N, C-alpha and C positions, 0 to 999 in steps of 0.2 A: 717845415721850422726843426725839429724835431721829432722823432718818431717812441711812439709807448704803447706799451704793446701786455695785454694782458690778455697772461695763463693762465689759465686751463681748468683742471675738474673742481670740482668747491668752489672756486670761485664766483664773489656775489657782485664784483662788478658792471657784468653784461647786464645779467638779474637788475639792479640797481637803475641802470639807463633806460632799457628797454622792455620793462615788467616779465620778465619769462627766468625759465629755470637754473640752476648752475648748470655749468658747463658739460657735453657730451663725453664721453668717458670710453673711448673705446677701445675693443680687445687690443692684445698685447702681440707686438711686432705689422701692425696694421700702418698708413700710414696718415700723419697726423692730419687733420680734416682742420681749415686755417680762415676765416674769416678777414676779410681786409673792407674796412669801409671807408671808404674816399666822400673828398670833400667839395671837390668842383678841380677846378685844371688849372693851374699855376698859384707860382706862392700866393701871392698877397690876395687873391680871395679864391685859391683854393686849396689843392692838396699838392707840395713841393713835390716834382714831378720825377724830381734824383730819384731822391726819396724815396717816393710809391717803387719806377723801376727798380733799383737798388731791390729792393725787399723785396721783390717778386720777381727774380733773377736768386736769390740767394734762397727762396722757399721754391722756390725750379730744382735748385744743383738737390735741396735736399729730400726730395721727392715726394713736402707737401704737395694735399691736395687742397685747393685756393679758391674759394669765393666770394667774390667781389661785391657792395654795397653802397646805397649811397642815399639822402631822402633823397627820397620827391619834393624836391618845397623850389622856392626859387629863392634865387642866389643874391643875398644880405646885400652884397656890395659889388659890382665890378668893376676893374683895375683896367688903362691897357698897360699894357703890361709893357710896352716900348717906351710908351712917356714917363710910368711908373704914375696918372692921375688918375681916377675917379673916369667911368666916361659912361654915359648917358645909355643904355641898353637896359633890356634885363634878357637874364638869363638862370634855366634851370639845373638845381645842381646836380640832378640826376642823367641830364642832359649831358653836362658838361664833361664830370665824370669818366661815361660811355666812351668822354676820348680815351684816356688812361687803359679800362676794361678792351679796347676794342670790343664795342657793343656788347658783350657779356658779362650786363649787372644786372643786379638789383635791385630794387625800393631797397630799405632797413626798414621798412616796413615788413618786409617778410621775412626776415632773417630769425632763424630759430637755438638758440643757446644750442639747444639740445641734441643739432647741428653738427655741433664743433666743438674742437678741443681748444681755440684758442682764439682772439679777436686782431686784431692788430689792430692802430691809428696811425700813418701815416700823417707825420705834420707839414707848416704850411698852414697860413693864415685864415683861409678855409675852415678849419678847427676850430676858429677863434669865431667863423662869424656867420661859418655856415651849417654846422656840426651840433654842436655844443654851444658854451657858454670861455670855453679856457682852450686853449695850446694843449697838446696833448696830455707830456705826463702831469699838467697841473691840471686834465681832467679827473687822474686819478686821484689826486689832491683829494679837488671836489668833493667825491661820492665815497669814500675810502677813509676812514677817519686812522692819521697814523704813517698811512703808505710812504715809502720808502722810494725816488725819484729821483734821475737829474735831466738837466738841462744844461750841466756843461758846468763852467768854473763863476763861484759867485764875484766877478768885478770882471770888470772889462779887457785888465791890460793890453793896456794901452788902443782899442779896435778891437783888438784879438776876438771877440767876445762882445758883441753888440747886445746880445738880448740879458748878457747877466744879468739884468735888474728881475726877470721873469724868478729866480728864486726866492726872491722877496713873495713872490704873488707864492708858493708852494707852502713856503711855509706858516703866508698869515689867513690858509686853509687846511690847516692845521693839519700837515703836511709832513717828508723829514727831506735834505735836501742834501742828496748826496755828491760832494763834485769831483766829475771826471774830467780825461781827457776825451783830445774827438774819436779814437781810436774802439774809446772803452765803454764797457758796460756797469748799469745797476741791476742785479738782481734783488727782488726783496719776495723770499723767500716763502717769506706768511704768509701774503700777500697773494703771491705769484702776478708777478707787473714785472717786466721787462721793459728797459729803458734807456737810451742811449742819445750822445747833444744833438748828432748827425749837422745841421745849418742853421744852427744856435753858431755854430763855433765859424769865422771866417780863415778856412783849409781847403786843403788840395779835395779833389771828391775825388778820387784814388783812396784820401782816408776817410773820411768819412763814408762813404759805398765798404771800407771792415767793420768803421762802425756798426750798419748795418748789418754788414754780417756774423756779427759777436752776439748782436738782436736774438737775433735772428734765432739760430744756435741755441741762448741762453733759449728763447719762449719753447722752442721744441723738446731741449731737453728737460722740460718741467713737463710734459706733456708723456713724455714717457718713449716715447715715439722716436 
């Protein structure tokens, strides 16, 4: 659905989720070390593929060192993306995520915060079903009281923003929603969280790609790399 980024030094989010220490700070001029947490493969039951791919392109262009992770658990729901209906089959989140990672992926339980400067959570319904309990920016609102994030606009605008109601979930969890257009990002400097609407909006793919690029740039600026 959307992409939410946790970055970086002194951040508490990843430590809260995984019981680890604050994210590692590498020497100045070194490449940023970024963990990408996947939740399967496919928008309706895993990670949104276009979001993850766009993110990896922008991270590569920026020279970041990327390591991908996913939980080694059974997938909560399996969806036939051709029919848009549940499918009667069992899948593993790590195995499915390996499709996106081209096999180069590690169990989420092995993620060590001290080894990374930032962590990025691509959107998709899998972030709600398989990873934790909320889609990406809502995840930040759940674990960081008062955090500022965006999922785009707060009304549907005739169907342009079909998931606009998500903003209410952020407010209900004690977060602050900041309305943004699809190509924009919101940077919460205090909590060191960057978010962008991505597929929360019915928009051309290139505009979503540009928004994800702005998000990647925002988080890398926070790392100082």
